[in-house]
N, C-alpha and C positions, 0 to 999 in steps of 0.2 A: 547349447548343452551337448556334451559328447555322447555319441550314440552308445558307447560302452557303459555309460552310467545310467541308461534308461532301464526301467523295469523290463522283464523278459518279454512280455507281450506287447511292448510299445515299439514304435518306429519313428524315424525322423525323415522328413521329406521337404522339398521346396513347396511353397504355398500353391504353386501352379498345379501340383499333382492332386490336390484335394479341394480346389476351388477354382472358379472362373473369375478372372480379374478383368474388369472392364474399365479402361482409363477414360476419364471424361473428355469432352470436347465442347468448346463454347460455340453455341449457335449464333447466327447473325444478330447483332444488337437490335435490329428492327423488329425481331420477333419477341422481345421482352415486353412484359406488360404487368400492371399492378391490379388488373381487373379480374384475375382468376381465369384467364383464357388459356387453355392448354394444360400442360403439366407444371406443378410447382418447380421452380428452377433454383438450383444451388450452384453458385460459382465456386465457392470454397467453404471453409468451416465457420464463416461469420455467423451463420444462422443456426449453428449446432447448439443443442441443448444438453441437458444431463444425459439423456438417452437418445432422443430423436430430435430432428430439426424443427424450427419454426420458420417456414418460408415467408418471404416478404414480396417475392415477385414470381411471375410465371413465364412460360415460353410456349408460344403457339406452334413452333416447328422444332421440337427437340431432336438433337442429333444422337446423343448417347443417353441411355436410360438406366436407372437403377430400379430394380423391382422391390416390392414390399418384402422386408426381411433381410435384404442385402446389408452387409456391413459397409458403411461409408467411411472412407479414410481420407484425410487431407494429405495431399502429396506435394504441396508447395505453400510456402508462406502462411503458416508453418507446416512442417512435416509431422504427422503423427496423430492429431486429434481424431477421434472416432465417434460415430453415431450409428444407429440402426435405422434404416428406412422404414417408416411406419406407413408408407404408401409409395406409389411410383413417383419417381423424381427424374427430371432432366438434370444431368450433372455436367458442369463445366470443367475446364481443364485443371482446376485446382483440386479436383476430387477423383477418386477411383471407387468403384463398387466391387466388393468381394462377395461372390455367391457360392456358398459352401455346397459341396456335393451332398446328396441325400444321405450318404453314409457318414457325414460329419455333423456333429451337433454345432449349429451356428454360434451359440453362446460360448462353447468351449473354444472356438476359434477367436471370438471377440475378446474374451479375457486374455487369451494368449498373445494376441496382437498388442493389446494395451500393455501387457507386462513386458513385452520385448521391443517396445517402440524405440528404445535407445539405439538398438542395432540398425534400425531404419534411418534414424537421424544421423548416425555416424556415416552412412553411405550417401548422405545428401550432398549435392553440389550446387554451385551457383554463386555469383558475385553480388548481385543485388539482394537476392533472398534465396534461402535454401529450397531445394526441390529434389524429388526422386522421380525417375521414370518408371514406366510400367514393368520394364524388365527387372529392375531392382526389387520391386514389390513381388513379382512372380517368383523370383529367386530366393526370397526371404525364407529362411529355414524355420520350420515349425515341427513340434512333436505331435504324434498321433497315438491316442490310446484306443483300445477296443471300444466300440460304440456304446455298450452298456456302461463301461467305466467312464466314458466321456460324460454321460448323463449324471452319474454319481458325483463326478468331480464338479460339474456345474452346480448341482444341488448343494454340495458342501460349500463351494465358494460363495454362492448367493446367501446361504445361511450365515456364514461367518461375516461376510461384508455387510449384510443387513444389520447385524448386531453392532458391528464396528461403526457403521454409518449413524446408528442411533446414539452411540457413545460420542461420536464427533459432534453430532447435532447438540447433544447435551453440553459439551464443552463450549460450543459456540454460544449457547444460551447463557452459560456462566460468564463468558467474556462480555456479552452484551450487558448483563446485570452489573458486572464490575465497572464497566464504562459508565453506566447510569449512576452507580453509587459514587464514583469519582465526581461526576458532574453535580450530584446532590450535595456532596461534602463541600465542594468549592462554592456552590450557590449559597449554602448555609453560612459559610465563612464570611463571604462578602456582604451578606445581608444581616450579619450580627446575630445569627441563631445557633452558632456552633459552640460557643462558650459563653458564660455569663458576661454581660457587658460591664465595662468599667464603671458606668453610672450606677448599675444595680449593686455592684460590690461596694462602691464608695458609700452609697446610701445605707447599705446594711451594716457597714463597718463604721459609719458616722465619721467619715474622713473626707477631706477635699480631694479633687483630682483635676487634671487639665483636660478639658473637652477638646475635641478635634478642631473646633473653630479657633481656640486659643493657640493650639499647635500650629495651625495654618498661618495665623497672624504672625506668630514668632518666626516661621520660615520665611514669610514675605518680607518681614522687617529686616531679617538677616540678609536676605537676597539684595534688598535695596542698599543696605549698608556696604556690602561688598562691591556693588556697582559704583557707589559714590567714592569709595576708597580707590578703586581702580581708575575711575574717570579723573579724579583729582590728581592722581599720580601721572596720568597721561598728559593732562593739561600742563602740569608743572614741568614735566620733562620737555614739553614743547615751548616753554617760556611763556605760557599763557595762564599764569596763576590767577584764578578768579578773585574779584574784589567783593563779590556778594554771592548769594545763593541761587541766583537765577539759573545757573547751569544745571541745577538739580532738576529743573522742570523737564529736561530732556529725557529723563528716565521713563521707560515704557513699562507699565505694569503688565504682568502676564495676563492673558485672557482669562476671565472668570467663567465659571460654568453657567449655562443656561438651565436652571433647575425646573422650569415649568413643565417639562416633559419627563423629568426623572422621578423615580419612585421615592417614597418616604424612607428615611433611614432611622435607625434606633436613636434614642436620646443619647446625646454626647458625640454623635457622628456628624459629619458634614460632607458635602460634595466638593471636589476640587478638580481642576484640570491638571493634566500631566505637566504642562508648562509652569504651573504654580508650585508643584512639589518636586520637580526634577529638572535637571539639565539633559538635553538630548541632542544628538546629531547623528547623521549618517557617516558611514566609514569612507574609506579611500577608494577611488575608482581604480580598477585593475587595468593597467595599460602598460604592457611590457616595454613598449617603444618609448614611453614618456617617463615612466617611473625611474627615479634615481635614488641612490643612497644604499644603505645596508640591507641585505636580505633579512626579512623578519617573517616568522610564521604568522599566517593570518587566518581568521575565521571567516567562513562563508556560510551561506544558508544551510547547506547539508550538514554542517557541524553542530547546528543548534537543534536540540530536541526539546520536548517539553520538560522543563525542570533540570535538564542535564545537558552535557556536551558529548559528542562523539568525535574524538580526536584521533581516530584510527587512520584517517587520510587528511593530512594537513599540508597545504602548499605554502610557498613563500612569495612575498612581493618585496620590492625594494622601496624603502621608506627613508626619507631624509630626517636627520635628527630634529630639524626645526618643525617637522610635522607630527612628531611622536605624541606629544601631549593631546593632539586633536583626535587621533585615531587609535590610541592604545587603550586596552581595557585593563582595569585594575579590580582587585577583590571588592565585591559589593556592587559592581556595575551589573545592570540587567541588559542582556543582549537580546534584541527583538528582531524577528524576521520582517523585512519590508515586503518581500514577495514569497513565492513558493506556497507556504502555509502562513499567510500574513498573521502577525501577532504572536506566533510561537516564540516562547521566551524561556530563558534560563538565567540564573544568577552566576556570574563568573566568580570563582573562589580561589583560583590558583595565584600563587605569588612567586613561584620558582622560575617562571619564564615570561618574557614580555611578548604578548600577542597583540596584533592589530586587527581591525575589522574591515572587511570589504564593503563596498557601497550598498550591497543588498541587505545590510544590517543596520539597525539603530543601536547606538550606545546610549542607554538611559542611566543617568547617575542621580539616584534619589537624594533629596536633601536630608540632613541629619534629622532624625525623628521619624523618617519614613522607612519601614522595613522593605528591603528589596525583594524578600521572599513573599511578603504579603502583596506587594505590587505585582509580582509574577502570577500569584493566585488570582488576582483581580482580572488580569488578561486572560488566563485560562478559563475562568468562569464566564467571561464575556464571549470567548470563542465557543464554548459549549452551548451557551444560550442563544447565540446569534447576534447579540448586541454589538459585539466587536465588529462584525462584518458590515454593519451599517455605515462605518467610516471608510470602507475600502473603495478603491477606484478600479475601473476595468471590469469587463464581463468575462472574457475568456481567461485572461491572466490578471489576477487581482493583486492590488498593491495597498500597503498600509503606509501612506506617504507621511513625510515629516509634518506636514500641515495637519493631517488627520490625527496623528499622534499628539501633536501640540494641543489640540482642542479636546482630546478624548477625556471624558469625565470618569473619575475614580471615586468610589466611596472611601471615606477616610475615617478610621476609628481613632480613639485616643492611643497614644504611643504604647502604653503598657498592654492595652487590649490587642494591638497588632502582634505583640510578642506572644501572647497566649494563643491567639488564633494561628500564628505560624507553627507553634509547637503542636497544636491539635491537628492541623492539616498534615504536617509532616508525619505524625503518628499514623493517621489514617492512610496516607499515601504509601507509607512503608508496608503496612499490612496488605494494601491492595497490590503493591508490586510483588510481594511474596506469593499472593494468590494467583496473580497473572503468570508469574514464572512457573508455578506448578501446573497451570492450565497449558501453557506452551510446551512444557516437558511432556505432558500427557498427549498433546497433539502430535509431537514428534514421534512419540512411541507408537501412536496409532498409525502414522504414516509408515513407519518401519514394519509394523505388524501386517499392514495391508500388503506390502511388498513380500513379506515372508510367506503369507498365505498363498499368494500367487506363485511364488517360487516353489513352495512345497507341492502345490497342485500340479505344476508342469514338470516336476521331477518324480511324480508318481508316489508322493509321500503323504498326500492329504486324505486319501481314502484307501481302503484295502483292495488288492487285486483279486480277481476271480479267475482262476486258471481255466475255467470252462468257457470263458468269453472267447469269441473269435479273435485271434491275434491281429494286431494292427497291420502287420505285414500282409496278411491275407486280405484284409479290408482294402488296403491300398491297391493290391493286385486286382481286386474286383472292380475298384473305381476305374483303373486304367482300362480293363477289358470293356467296361460299359461305355467309357468315353470313345474308345476305338470303334466300337460298334455304332455309336451315334454320330461319329464325325462324318460330314459330307465328303463325297469323293470329288477331288479337284480334276481339272481338265487333263492333267498328265497322269492321272490314275492314283495319285497319292490321297491322303486323307488329312483334313484340317479340323481341329476341335471346334465345335459349335460355340459361338458366343465370345470367342477370344478376340480382344481388340487392343 
């Protein structure tokens, strides 16, 4: 902030003029312990909390120490996070301690450092990670108000931010409730509780209907018919036209669900495996050295969100025309993440451009009679309940393999009920999306308001000035005089400020 724009009784000075800066230094590793011997030790900001740290180790021979009440600031990897020391700490090279003069309100300094942290980050250097030295921190420019006004500013900031924090917490609770509501909607949908079942409607209207078992039988019959047609064409083309039907025995039925551990479904529903009701395969391996053909836009894990696609950043891979049918997505396909957030899925609806999928994605093509949107809601409900994760492999990096997807069981309603469920879920999700957008807008406004409060505070516009207060310039002069009087005399007769490191 320019000095000319400050209130009349305010001043501007480097941090070193109103506080002592103690740069941390790491003690020998042999002095660390987890038994509480010595002082609690902070190497960096890893143990920082909302206001004060939660140490996990101690040091029996501390080199640099922060006193209770000191401002702790991270000066490397990353630069900027702050806490307040709630006790004495041994501090390592990743931290510095800022000890305000008795004429400076520590909270006034803390809020100001947090507000102006971008200026410190801009001066950071380093190739592996960002860091600032003690000289940068000491040279950091801060504004100074008269001491009584500092206290009024802190009181106003705390009052405003407390109310703002309460509002933000309320927004977070709303977000959690919206998330829970989404999960409950999806759960009700896949359990047949969201809309009247086809069975109940047919019974009330005294009409026939096709239960899911009949739909599944029809899908399996059509699947076999298409296989036999393709196999017969292959054999005939090879000059091996069969003389009887023995060749049909080579057909492999898709794996059926093991229902003994599955929950009961509404009347008219049945369980099916993904392999029974859909064709699925992984995409193409991304290998710039081996891939040949025409460049095509491709989808990767990051492009797939729940129920939608983010196409802001799409890359291309070379694909030969002979491979296109195997890895291209078409309208109505469900694209499912194999890794990242396994199971995350969306229905592809674009017809204006030909996209392919990378190997980290599954392309699921539901059979006629299976709603791709309902299929996606089944996956989302399984992800929310944890049932989907039972089929994942890996502990650190999880995967939803083709084999697991092949065997995954889905609840299958009658076809007409799938459509009604899809409409009901879409309506609910649309309302949820609007509510979530409103919450996110309010959160962004809260963040901007927080910055505005701090900006007004350190421009002297948050509280009224009292012209009877001692001007900040006189306060700074008094701090300098007191420091000069307290500084120890060096061997050559000069003076050095106490505690500067």
